[in-house]
C-alpha positions in Angstrom: -33.6 14.1 -12.8 -29.9 14.8 -13.3 -29.5 16.0 -9.7 -30.3 12.5 -8.4 -28.0 10.6 -10.7 -24.8 10.7 -8.7 -26.3 9.9 -5.3 -28.4 7.0 -6.7 -25.4 5.6 -8.6 -23.3 5.9 -5.5 -26.0 4.1 -3.5 -26.1 1.3 -6.1 -22.3 1.0 -6.0 -22.4 1.0 -2.2 -25.0 -1.8 -2.3 -22.7 -3.8 -4.5 -19.7 -3.3 -2.2 -21.9 -4.3 0.8 -22.7 -7.5 -1.2 -19.0 -8.3 -1.2 -18.8 -7.6 2.5 -21.8 -9.9 3.1 -20.1 -12.6 1.1 -16.9 -12.3 3.2 -18.9 -12.4 6.5 -20.9 -15.4 5.3 -17.7 -17.2 4.1 -16.0 -16.6 7.5 -19.0 -18.2 9.2 -19.9 -21.2 7.0 -16.7 -21.8 5.0 -16.3 -23.1 1.5 -18.6 -26.1 2.0 -21.4 -23.9 3.3 -21.0 -21.5 0.4 -21.5 -24.3 -2.1 -24.6 -25.5 -0.3 -28.2 -24.3 -0.7 -27.4 -21.4 1.7 -24.5 -20.2 -0.5 -26.7 -20.3 -3.6 -29.4 -18.3 -1.8 -26.8 -15.7 -0.8 -26.1 -15.1 -4.5 -29.8 -13.9 -4.8 -29.2 -11.5 -1.9 -26.0 -10.3 -3.6 -27.9 -9.6 -6.8 -30.5 -7.6 -4.8 -27.8 -5.7 -2.9 -27.5 -2.7 -5.3 -31.3 -2.2 -5.0 -31.0 -2.5 -1.2 -28.2 0.1 -1.4 -30.5 2.5 -3.3 -33.2 2.1 -0.7 -30.8 2.8 2.2 -29.1 5.5 0.2 -32.4 7.3 -0.3 -32.7 7.4 3.5 -29.2 9.0 3.7 -30.5 12.2 2.2 -31.1 13.9 5.6 -28.2 12.2 7.4 -26.1 15.4 7.6 -29.0 17.3 9.3 -29.2 14.8 12.2 -27.2 15.4 15.4 -24.3 13.1 16.1 -26.4 10.7 18.2 -29.0 10.6 15.5 -26.4 9.8 12.8 -24.9 7.0 15.0 -28.3 5.5 15.7 -29.4 5.7 12.0 -26.3 4.0 10.9 -27.0 1.1 13.2 -30.7 0.8 12.4 -30.0 0.9 8.7 -27.2 -1.7 9.1 -29.8 -4.1 10.6 -32.5 -3.0 8.1 -30.2 -3.7 5.2 -29.2 -7.1 6.6 -33.0 -7.9 7.0 -33.6 -6.9 3.4 -30.6 -8.9 2.1 -31.6 -12.1 4.0 -35.2 -11.6 3.0 -34.2 -11.3 -0.7 -32.1 -14.4 -0.3 -34.9 -16.4 1.3 -33.0 -17.2 4.5 -34.1 -17.4 8.1 -33.8 -13.7 8.9 -33.8 -13.4 12.7 -31.4 -16.2 13.4 -29.0 -15.2 10.7 -29.0 -11.5 11.8 -28.6 -12.5 15.5 -25.9 -15.0 14.9 -24.2 -13.4 11.9 -24.0 -9.8 12.9 -24.7 -9.5 16.6 -23.3 -12.6 18.4 -20.2 -12.8 16.2 -19.7 -9.1 16.9 -19.4 -8.2 13.2 -21.6 -5.1 13.9 -18.6 -3.6 15.8 -16.9 -3.3 12.4 -19.9 -2.9 10.2 -21.5 -0.2 12.2 -18.7 2.4 11.6 -18.6 1.3 7.9 -22.4 2.0 7.8 -21.8 5.4 9.3 -19.1 6.3 6.8 -21.2 5.0 3.9 -24.1 7.2 5.0 -21.8 10.2 5.3 -20.5 9.7 1.8 -23.9 9.2 0.2 -25.3 12.1 2.3 -22.5 14.3 1.0 -23.3 13.4 -2.6 -27.0 14.3 -1.9 -26.0 17.6 -0.4 -23.8 18.5 -3.4 -26.5 17.5 -5.8 -29.1 19.6 -3.9 -26.7 22.5 -3.7 -27.2 22.7 0.0 -23.5 22.2 0.9 -24.5 20.3 4.0 -22.4 17.2 4.0 
């Protein structure tokens, strides 16, 4: 039980930080008026769910260090979109248009993808140190 505490807490914290990132991205797209609308209120629900989403994604980071470079790069992108899907689903928003417009067409993925990679590396390192494998 104790061996999982640090990676899980780190994953929960990562999810909370990603909630702030999601807020900044949403604010840049819909502005102050949009954030005070129904969409903005729904985003709050996604932000509340974000630490749990972080724990889900963080659990998948356990084997990140064992993947080759291409596998790590691909997993970081897939998990970025999967986490966005979970966030928007929790918020009750239109998932596909929001992801396509918000992340892809506005090119936010070009910044968020490397952040996802670094986040996976950090969480994977904590899993490795907790497992005693030293692979991180």
